[in-house]
C-alpha positions as CSV (number, residue, x, y, z in Angstrom):
1,M,-89.4,-11.0,-65.4
2,A,-90.3,-10.4,-61.8
3,K,-90.2,-13.4,-59.6
4,C,-93.3,-14.5,-57.7
5,Y,-93.2,-15.6,-54.1
6,D,-96.9,-16.3,-53.5
7,E,-97.1,-19.9,-52.4
8,A,-95.3,-21.1,-55.5
9,M,-94.4,-24.8,-55.1
10,F,-92.8,-27.4,-57.2
11,T,-93.1,-31.2,-56.6
12,H,-91.4,-33.8,-58.8
13,R,-91.3,-37.0,-56.9
14,T,-90.1,-40.1,-58.8
15,P,-93.4,-41.9,-59.1
16,P,-93.4,-45.4,-57.6
17,T,-94.7,-48.4,-59.6
18,M,-98.5,-48.5,-60.3
19,T,-99.1,-44.8,-59.4
20,T,-100.7,-42.1,-61.5
21,H,-98.2,-39.3,-60.5
22,K,-96.9,-37.3,-63.4
23,D,-93.3,-36.7,-64.1
24,A,-91.9,-33.1,-64.1
25,N,-92.0,-32.8,-67.9
26,Q,-95.6,-33.8,-68.1
27,I,-96.5,-31.4,-65.3
28,I,-94.9,-28.5,-67.3
29,C,-96.6,-29.7,-70.5
30,D,-100.1,-29.9,-68.9
31,N,-99.7,-26.4,-67.4
32,I,-98.6,-24.8,-70.6
33,R,-101.4,-26.5,-72.6
34,R,-103.9,-25.3,-69.9
35,H,-102.8,-21.7,-70.5
36,L,-102.9,-22.1,-74.3
37,E,-106.4,-23.6,-74.2
38,Q,-107.6,-20.4,-72.6
39,F,-107.2,-18.8,-76.0
40,R,-109.6,-21.4,-77.5
41,W,-107.2,-22.0,-80.4
42,P,-106.9,-25.2,-82.3
43,E,-103.7,-27.3,-81.7
44,Q,-102.2,-26.0,-85.0
45,Q,-102.4,-22.4,-83.8
46,Q,-101.0,-23.4,-80.4
47,A,-98.0,-25.0,-82.0
48,S,-97.5,-21.9,-84.2
49,L,-97.4,-19.7,-81.1
50,L,-94.7,-21.9,-79.6
51,E,-92.7,-21.7,-82.8
52,Q,-92.8,-17.9,-82.7
53,I,-92.0,-17.5,-79.0
54,L,-89.4,-20.3,-78.6
55,G,-87.9,-20.3,-82.1
56,L,-88.9,-24.0,-82.7
57,S,-89.6,-25.9,-85.9
58,T,-93.2,-27.1,-86.4
59,S,-92.3,-30.7,-85.5
60,Q,-90.5,-29.5,-82.3
61,A,-93.5,-27.5,-81.3
62,Y,-95.8,-30.4,-81.6
63,R,-93.5,-32.6,-79.6
64,K,-93.4,-30.0,-76.8
65,L,-97.2,-29.9,-76.8
66,N,-97.7,-33.7,-76.6
67,G,-94.9,-34.1,-73.9
68,S,-92.6,-36.2,-76.0
69,S,-89.8,-33.5,-76.0
70,A,-88.3,-32.3,-72.7
71,W,-89.0,-28.7,-71.7
72,Q,-86.0,-26.6,-70.8
73,L,-86.2,-24.1,-67.9
74,Q,-85.4,-21.2,-70.3
75,Q,-88.3,-22.1,-72.4
76,V,-90.6,-22.3,-69.4
77,E,-89.5,-18.8,-68.3
78,Q,-90.1,-17.4,-71.8
79,L,-93.7,-18.8,-71.9
80,A,-94.3,-17.7,-68.3
81,Q,-93.4,-14.1,-69.4
82,Y,-95.8,-14.4,-72.3
83,F,-98.6,-15.7,-70.1
84,N,-97.8,-13.0,-67.5
85,V,-97.4,-15.7,-64.7
86,S,-94.6,-16.9,-62.6
87,A,-92.3,-19.5,-64.0
88,A,-92.8,-21.5,-60.7
89,S,-96.5,-21.8,-61.4
90,L,-95.8,-23.7,-64.6
91,L,-93.7,-26.2,-62.5
92,V,-96.5,-27.1,-60.1
93,D,-98.7,-30.2,-60.3
94,H,-101.8,-28.3,-59.2
95,E,-103.9,-31.4,-59.0
96,A,-101.5,-33.2,-56.6
97,R,-99.9,-30.3,-54.7
98,K,-101.9,-31.0,-51.6
99,E,-101.2,-34.7,-51.6
100,N,-98.3,-36.1,-49.6
101,L,-96.6,-32.8,-49.0
102,P,-93.6,-33.0,-46.6
103,C,-94.0,-31.4,-43.2
104,E,-92.0,-28.3,-42.5
105,A,-89.6,-30.2,-40.2
106,E,-88.4,-32.1,-43.3
107,L,-87.5,-29.0,-45.3
108,I,-84.1,-27.3,-45.3
109,P,-83.3,-23.7,-46.5
110,A,-81.4,-23.2,-49.7
111,I,-80.6,-20.6,-52.4
112,L,-82.3,-21.2,-55.7
113,H,-80.4,-20.4,-59.0
114,L,-82.4,-20.8,-62.2
115,N,-79.9,-19.1,-64.5
116,D,-77.6,-16.1,-64.7
117,L,-80.5,-13.8,-65.6
118,S,-82.9,-14.8,-62.8
119,G,-80.6,-13.9,-59.9
120,E,-81.2,-15.8,-56.6
121,A,-84.1,-16.6,-54.4
122,H,-84.4,-18.3,-51.1
123,C,-86.3,-21.6,-51.1
124,W,-87.0,-24.7,-49.0
125,V,-86.3,-28.2,-50.3
126,Q,-86.5,-31.8,-49.4
127,L,-83.5,-33.8,-50.6
128,G,-83.9,-37.1,-52.5
129,E,-81.2,-39.6,-53.5
130,S,-77.5,-38.7,-53.9
131,L,-76.3,-38.3,-57.5
132,A,-73.3,-39.6,-59.3
133,D,-71.7,-38.6,-62.7
134,D,-73.6,-41.3,-64.5
135,S,-77.0,-40.4,-62.9
136,C,-79.8,-39.2,-65.1
137,A,-80.0,-35.5,-64.6
138,P,-82.9,-34.4,-62.4
139,L,-84.9,-31.3,-63.1
140,F,-83.3,-29.7,-59.9
141,M,-80.3,-30.8,-57.9
142,A,-78.9,-29.5,-54.6
143,M,-75.3,-29.1,-53.5
144,R,-73.9,-28.0,-50.1
145,I,-71.3,-25.3,-50.6
146,R,-69.6,-24.3,-47.3
147,D,-72.5,-23.7,-44.8
148,C,-75.4,-23.4,-47.3
149,W,-77.4,-25.5,-49.7
150,H,-77.7,-24.3,-53.3
151,V,-80.2,-25.5,-55.8
152,Y,-79.6,-25.6,-59.6
153,P,-81.2,-27.0,-62.7
154,G,-79.8,-30.5,-63.1
155,T,-78.2,-29.7,-66.5
156,L,-76.1,-26.8,-65.2
157,H,-73.7,-28.7,-62.8
158,D,-71.7,-31.9,-62.5
159,L,-73.9,-34.3,-60.6
160,E,-71.3,-35.9,-58.4
161,G,-71.7,-34.7,-54.8
162,G,-75.2,-33.4,-55.4
163,F,-78.7,-34.6,-54.4
164,E,-81.9,-34.8,-56.3
165,V,-84.5,-32.3,-55.1
166,S,-87.7,-34.2,-54.4
167,Y,-89.6,-31.1,-53.3
168,L,-89.1,-27.4,-53.6
169,T,-91.1,-24.4,-52.4
170,I,-90.3,-20.7,-52.7
171,R,-93.0,-19.8,-50.2
172,P,-91.3,-19.4,-46.8
173,P,-92.9,-21.8,-44.4
174,K,-94.9,-20.7,-41.4
175,R,-92.7,-19.9,-38.4
176,A,-94.7,-21.6,-35.7
177,N,-92.0,-24.3,-35.2
178,S,-89.0,-22.1,-36.0
179,K,-86.9,-19.8,-33.9
180,R,-85.3,-18.1,-36.9
181,L,-85.8,-14.3,-37.0
182,L,-88.1,-13.0,-39.7
183,V,-86.8,-9.9,-41.5
184,G,-88.8,-7.6,-43.9
185,V,-86.5,-6.4,-46.6
186,L,-87.6,-3.3,-48.7
187,D,-85.3,-2.4,-51.6
188,D,-86.5,-1.3,-55.0
189,T,-83.7,-3.0,-56.8
190,D,-82.0,-5.6,-54.6
191,A,-84.7,-7.0,-52.3
192,D,-84.5,-10.6,-53.7
193,L,-80.7,-10.7,-53.5
194,L,-80.6,-9.2,-50.0
195,S,-83.2,-11.7,-48.7
196,A,-81.3,-14.6,-50.2
197,I,-78.1,-13.4,-48.5
198,L,-79.8,-13.1,-45.1
199,V,-81.3,-16.6,-45.5
200,Q,-77.9,-17.9,-46.3
201,H,-76.8,-16.5,-42.9
202,G,-79.5,-18.1,-40.8
203,L,-82.4,-15.7,-41.0
204,F,-85.9,-15.8,-42.6
205,A,-86.3,-12.8,-45.0
206,L,-89.2,-11.7,-47.1
207,P,-88.4,-9.3,-50.1
208,Y,-90.5,-6.3,-51.1
209,Q,-89.7,-4.0,-54.0
210,R,-92.3,-1.3,-53.2
211,P,-93.4,0.4,-49.9
212,E,-97.0,-0.5,-50.5
213,Q,-96.1,-4.2,-50.6
214,L,-94.5,-4.1,-47.2
215,L,-97.4,-2.0,-45.8
216,E,-99.9,-4.7,-46.9
217,A,-97.8,-7.3,-45.2
218,L,-97.5,-5.6,-41.9
219,P,-100.8,-6.8,-40.5
220,R,-100.1,-10.4,-41.6
221,E,-96.5,-11.0,-40.7
222,H,-94.8,-10.8,-37.3
223,F,-91.5,-9.3,-38.3
224,D,-88.6,-9.3,-35.9
225,A,-86.7,-6.6,-37.8
226,F,-86.8,-4.5,-41.0
227,V,-84.1,-3.7,-43.5
228,L,-85.0,-0.6,-45.5
229,D,-83.2,0.9,-48.4
230,W,-83.2,4.7,-47.8
231,V,-83.4,5.7,-51.5
232,L,-86.5,4.0,-53.0
233,G,-86.5,5.5,-56.5
234,G,-87.6,9.0,-57.6
235,D,-87.9,11.4,-54.8
236,Q,-89.0,8.8,-52.2
237,N,-86.9,8.0,-49.2
238,G,-87.4,5.6,-46.3
239,M,-88.9,8.1,-43.8
240,A,-92.5,7.5,-44.7
241,M,-92.0,3.8,-44.3
242,I,-90.3,4.2,-41.0
243,E,-93.1,6.3,-39.7
244,A,-95.7,3.7,-40.9
245,I,-93.8,0.9,-39.1
246,R,-93.5,2.9,-36.0
247,R,-97.3,3.5,-35.9
248,R,-97.7,-0.2,-35.7
249,T,-94.7,-1.2,-33.5
250,A,-92.6,1.1,-31.4
251,H,-89.7,-1.2,-30.7
252,T,-89.1,-3.6,-33.7
253,P,-85.6,-2.8,-34.9
254,I,-85.3,-1.0,-38.2
255,I,-82.0,-0.9,-40.1
256,V,-81.6,1.6,-42.9
257,L,-79.2,0.8,-45.8
258,T,-77.8,3.5,-48.1
259,G,-74.7,4.4,-50.0
260,Y,-75.7,8.1,-50.0
261,A,-75.4,9.0,-46.3
262,Q,-73.8,12.4,-47.0
263,Q,-76.4,13.5,-49.5
264,H,-79.2,12.6,-47.0
265,E,-77.4,13.4,-43.8
266,Q,-80.1,15.6,-42.2
267,A,-83.0,13.3,-42.9
268,L,-81.1,10.3,-41.7
269,Q,-80.1,12.0,-38.5
270,Q,-83.8,12.8,-37.9
271,A,-84.7,9.2,-38.5
272,L,-82.0,7.9,-36.1
273,Q,-82.9,10.4,-33.4
274,T,-86.7,10.4,-33.6
275,H,-87.5,6.8,-34.5
276,G,-84.5,4.9,-33.1
277,V,-83.4,3.3,-36.3
278,Y,-80.0,1.9,-37.1
279,Y,-77.8,2.9,-40.1
280,V,-75.6,0.6,-42.2
281,G,-73.7,1.8,-45.2
282,K,-73.7,0.2,-48.6
283,P,-72.1,-2.0,-49.6
284,T,-72.0,-4.3,-46.5
285,P,-71.0,-8.0,-46.5
286,G,-74.0,-10.2,-45.9
287,S,-72.4,-11.8,-42.8
288,I,-72.0,-8.4,-41.2
289,L,-75.5,-7.3,-41.9
290,A,-77.0,-10.6,-40.6
291,L,-74.9,-10.2,-37.4
292,Q,-76.1,-6.6,-37.0
293,I,-79.7,-7.7,-37.3
294,K,-79.2,-10.5,-34.7
295,N,-77.5,-8.0,-32.3
296,V,-80.1,-5.3,-32.5
297,V,-83.0,-7.8,-32.1
298,T,-81.3,-9.3,-29.0
299,S,-80.8,-5.8,-27.6
300,A,-84.4,-4.9,-28.3
301,V,-85.6,-8.1,-26.5
302,E,-83.4,-7.4,-23.5
303,A,-84.5,-3.8,-23.3
304,S,-88.2,-4.9,-23.4
305,A,-87.6,-7.5,-20.7
306,A,-85.8,-5.0,-18.5
307,A,-88.6,-2.5,-18.9
308,E,-91.2,-5.0,-17.8
309,A,-89.2,-6.2,-14.8
């Protein structure tokens, strides 16, 4: 199932005494029921659908519907695929999402891991209380591994050394108060993974699987650099995208990635000579690619300043 990055947020604060905030399980339950009610089915038919999709017994399905049985992330993903929506949208308290949201200065970058099938996505989180082995497992927990925060479902890891995630968003925040470089990543197979790696190494990165997605984003986003896969599926290559970017900006660095340089040598040479792009072979360690991006952006800024002097 494709991951959605359009302002998908998740909030599961522990509600203080005498508040009406819902817990995470009730949020998921309400959202799933909202989608099921669009079919205008009686509750018996809704429960029957859950039985078929999730492989539940009748009593288990009814407990899911009334919120007395905890939802598992795998079940949320299965239903999201059935409803043709993002799994993240089923985790959002849509009624309260605009209330008491943390400011961007309180958020830290992290890598989100839902399960082995979902791959990775970059996200921003607010940390809650530290966890111990005897803590009640939260829906999401965060752990710092080397120089990066990683976020996991609370049931997938030992809790000791981790922190409860009190707020999570997979919408990259606005960059008004940030000096991090913003990179547009176009790759028909690995855009999410490449973006997560670049975030891990200190950059903002927005993933795009198709050229038209990046073209639509060009007027909205102020990219500091682009990373483009040269082979985009079928007979497409990166030249048309490079030309489209150059029509909008003449100096923003463009880095072309490919493991097929010899097969496309002539076209790549034309791109390098005509449009001033950079070439990096696949596979390349994320740390090297991030450093290359920072270096070419610095060089572009210095060249622009020298030209204006």
